[in-house]
C-alpha positions as CSV (number, residue, x, y, z in Angstrom):
1,M,81.7,106.6,120.4
2,K,81.7,109.4,117.9
3,V,80.2,110.4,114.4
4,L,81.6,113.1,111.5
5,M,78.9,115.8,110.7
6,I,79.8,116.5,107.5
7,N,78.4,119.8,106.2
8,G,78.2,120.3,102.5
9,S,77.0,123.5,102.0
10,R,78.9,126.9,101.1
11,R,77.3,128.5,104.2
12,E,79.1,127.5,107.1
13,K,76.6,128.2,109.9
14,G,73.7,128.2,107.1
15,C,70.2,125.9,107.0
16,T,72.6,122.9,106.5
17,Y,74.7,123.3,109.7
18,T,71.0,123.8,111.4
19,A,69.7,120.4,110.6
20,L,73.2,118.4,111.6
21,S,73.0,120.9,114.8
22,L,69.5,119.4,115.5
23,V,70.7,116.1,115.0
24,A,73.6,116.4,116.5
25,D,72.1,117.9,119.8
26,A,70.1,114.4,119.6
27,L,73.2,112.0,119.7
28,N,75.1,114.2,122.5
29,Q,71.8,113.7,124.5
30,E,72.2,109.8,124.3
31,G,76.5,110.2,125.6
32,I,77.6,109.9,121.1
33,E,80.4,112.6,121.0
34,T,79.7,114.1,117.3
35,E,82.1,116.6,115.1
36,F,81.4,118.6,112.2
37,L,83.6,118.5,109.0
38,F,82.7,121.6,107.1
39,I,83.9,121.4,103.5
40,G,82.5,124.1,101.6
41,K,84.0,125.8,99.0
42,D,87.2,123.3,99.2
43,A,85.2,120.5,97.2
44,V,85.6,122.5,94.7
45,N,87.8,124.8,94.7
46,G,90.9,122.5,93.6
47,N,91.1,121.8,97.5
48,I,89.2,118.4,97.1
49,D,92.4,116.0,97.6
50,E,93.0,117.4,101.3
51,I,89.6,118.0,102.2
52,V,88.7,114.1,101.3
53,K,92.2,113.2,102.9
54,T,90.8,115.2,105.9
55,A,87.7,113.3,106.1
56,A,89.2,110.0,105.4
57,E,91.2,110.6,108.8
58,K,88.7,111.6,110.9
59,L,86.4,109.0,109.9
60,K,88.9,106.4,110.8
61,A,88.2,107.2,114.6
62,C,84.3,107.6,114.2
63,D,81.6,105.5,114.0
64,G,79.3,106.4,112.2
65,M,79.0,109.5,109.8
66,V,76.0,111.6,108.6
67,V,75.9,114.0,105.7
68,G,74.6,117.5,104.9
69,S,73.4,118.9,102.0
70,P,71.6,121.8,100.8
71,V,68.9,121.2,97.9
72,Y,69.6,123.5,95.0
73,Y,68.3,121.5,91.6
74,A,66.1,118.9,92.9
75,G,70.0,116.9,94.2
76,P,72.9,116.6,96.0
77,S,74.9,119.9,96.3
78,G,77.6,120.1,93.8
79,E,80.1,120.1,96.5
80,V,78.3,117.1,98.3
81,R,78.7,115.3,94.9
82,V,82.2,115.9,94.1
83,F,83.2,115.4,97.9
84,M,81.5,111.9,97.7
85,D,82.7,110.6,94.3
86,R,86.1,111.2,95.8
87,L,85.8,109.7,99.4
88,F,83.8,106.8,98.3
89,S,86.4,106.3,95.6
90,T,89.4,106.6,97.7
91,S,88.3,105.4,101.0
92,S,85.6,103.1,100.9
93,G,87.4,100.6,103.0
94,V,87.3,103.2,106.3
95,L,83.2,103.5,104.9
96,R,82.3,100.3,105.1
97,L,79.8,98.8,108.1
98,K,79.5,102.5,109.7
99,P,75.9,103.4,109.9
100,A,75.3,106.4,107.8
101,A,72.4,109.3,107.3
102,A,71.5,111.7,104.5
103,V,70.5,114.8,105.5
104,T,69.7,117.3,103.2
105,S,67.5,121.4,103.0
106,A,65.6,122.8,100.9
107,R,63.0,125.8,100.4
108,R,60.8,124.1,99.1
109,A,61.6,121.2,97.1
110,G,64.2,118.2,95.5
111,T,64.7,117.0,99.0
112,T,64.1,113.6,98.5
113,A,65.5,112.9,95.3
114,A,68.8,114.2,97.0
115,I,68.4,112.4,99.8
116,D,67.9,109.0,97.5
117,A,71.0,109.6,95.6
118,I,73.7,110.4,98.8
119,N,71.7,106.8,100.5
120,K,72.9,105.6,97.2
121,Y,76.9,106.2,98.0
122,F,76.0,104.5,101.2
123,A,74.6,101.5,100.3
124,F,77.9,100.9,97.5
125,A,80.2,100.9,100.9
126,E,78.2,98.5,102.8
127,M,77.1,101.2,105.4
128,P,73.5,101.0,107.2
129,I,71.3,103.3,106.2
130,V,69.9,105.4,109.5
131,S,66.1,106.9,109.0
132,S,63.8,108.7,110.9
133,R,60.6,109.3,111.1
134,Y,60.3,110.6,107.6
135,W,62.9,111.5,105.1
136,N,66.0,112.9,106.4
137,E,64.8,116.8,105.5
138,V,63.8,120.1,106.7
139,H,62.6,123.5,104.8
140,G,63.3,126.8,105.1
141,A,65.2,129.6,102.9
142,T,66.9,130.5,106.3
143,P,68.5,129.5,110.1
144,E,65.7,130.3,112.0
145,D,63.0,129.1,108.7
146,V,64.9,125.3,109.6
147,L,63.7,125.4,113.2
148,S,59.7,127.1,112.3
149,D,59.5,123.3,110.3
150,K,58.5,121.9,113.6
151,E,58.2,118.7,111.5
152,G,61.4,119.1,110.4
153,V,63.0,119.6,114.4
154,Q,61.6,116.4,115.0
155,I,62.6,114.8,112.2
156,M,66.4,115.5,112.7
157,Q,65.8,114.7,116.5
158,V,64.8,111.6,116.2
159,L,67.1,110.6,114.3
160,G,69.8,111.3,116.0
161,R,68.5,108.9,118.8
162,N,67.5,106.5,116.4
163,M,71.1,107.2,115.1
164,A,72.3,106.7,118.8
165,W,70.8,103.2,119.7
166,L,72.2,101.6,116.1
167,L,75.5,102.9,117.3
168,K,75.1,101.4,121.3
169,S,73.3,97.6,119.3
170,I,76.5,97.9,116.9
171,E,78.6,98.1,120.3
172,A,76.3,95.8,122.5
173,G,77.1,93.1,119.9
174,K,80.6,93.5,119.2
175,N,80.7,93.1,123.9
176,A,78.7,89.8,123.5
177,G,81.0,88.7,120.7
178,I,79.4,89.0,117.7
179,G,81.6,89.7,115.3
180,T,81.2,91.4,112.1
181,P,81.4,90.1,108.4
182,G,84.1,90.0,106.7
183,P,84.7,91.9,103.3
184,V,84.1,89.8,100.2
185,E,85.9,89.7,97.0
186,K,83.9,91.7,94.6
187,V,82.7,89.9,91.8
188,F,82.4,92.3,88.8
189,T,80.0,91.0,85.8
190,N,80.1,92.9,82.0
191,F,77.3,91.6,80.1
192,I,79.1,92.8,77.1
193,K,80.3,90.0,75.0
194,K,83.9,89.4,73.2
């Protein structure tokens, strides 16, 4: 089993990466492979289609995903929003029923609003949302600060363990003959009368 860790920060090895690494370590300890994808500036510098194509290809071989975002203005970074908009509009079939989690990093506040925004993408694509013992967030201005956020570190570790458990439970269900629910033809309602 494998989980794709998507780093939506412009800093490849900053606070968001540190939080994602804690989740990845917990997944690895549970026997789940992880792979990192740094979207960085590619999401907004004219390379969005290429980075989304790369992500979609990687997600075909993955059983789950974790999306990490720094928080600057009480929401996901612009890079994460652009990436998620494009990924979910072009690749929802690849994402359906794969467990997913949002991880946010901030110096101080805005993390819960960012988690909520990212989780809405997962819900729209019928992806089980993985949680921890509190909101999936860490705090600090540097990677060292993040590692000093003992509660945040524990939250990331529990998140990794919970995702590993869910992935193993899904696999056990498949092995026991429990099939996944099939997709439905979407019904759209428009309340504007003609």
